[in-house]
C-alpha positions, 0 to 999 in steps of 0.5 A: 910297129910305129904305125900301131903305136900311133893308132893306139895313142890317137885312140887313147886320146880321142876316146875321152873326147868322144865319150865327153861329147856323148855325155854333153849330147845326152845332157841336153835331153834333160838336166838333172843334178842332185846332192844329199848328205846325212848323219846320225849319232846315238850315244849316252848323251842322246840321239840325233839325225841331220840331212841336207838335200838339193836337186835341179831337174827340168821341172824345177829346183829344190833344197831342204835341210833338217836336224832332230835331236833327242836327249834327257831334256826332250826332243828338238829339231829344225827344218828349212825347205825352198824350191821353184818349179816351172812348166816346160810346155 
């Protein structure tokens, strides 16, 4: 019974390590990271939407954010975007 508990404990401790190493190995094949967040509102004062997005990939990096608001005074908004790309060849 003691041997079984030891095997179970060692397995429980090594499984995350093995999974983590597999994740690192696959990350070397192609880096990719993304982030995005958005919001929307509509009420008696007006309506609007806003968002921000960022991405990193083997082809480059990018970032964008914007908002649009409409009310009794009209429609307004703003956009900002930036990025860089490169060839992996």
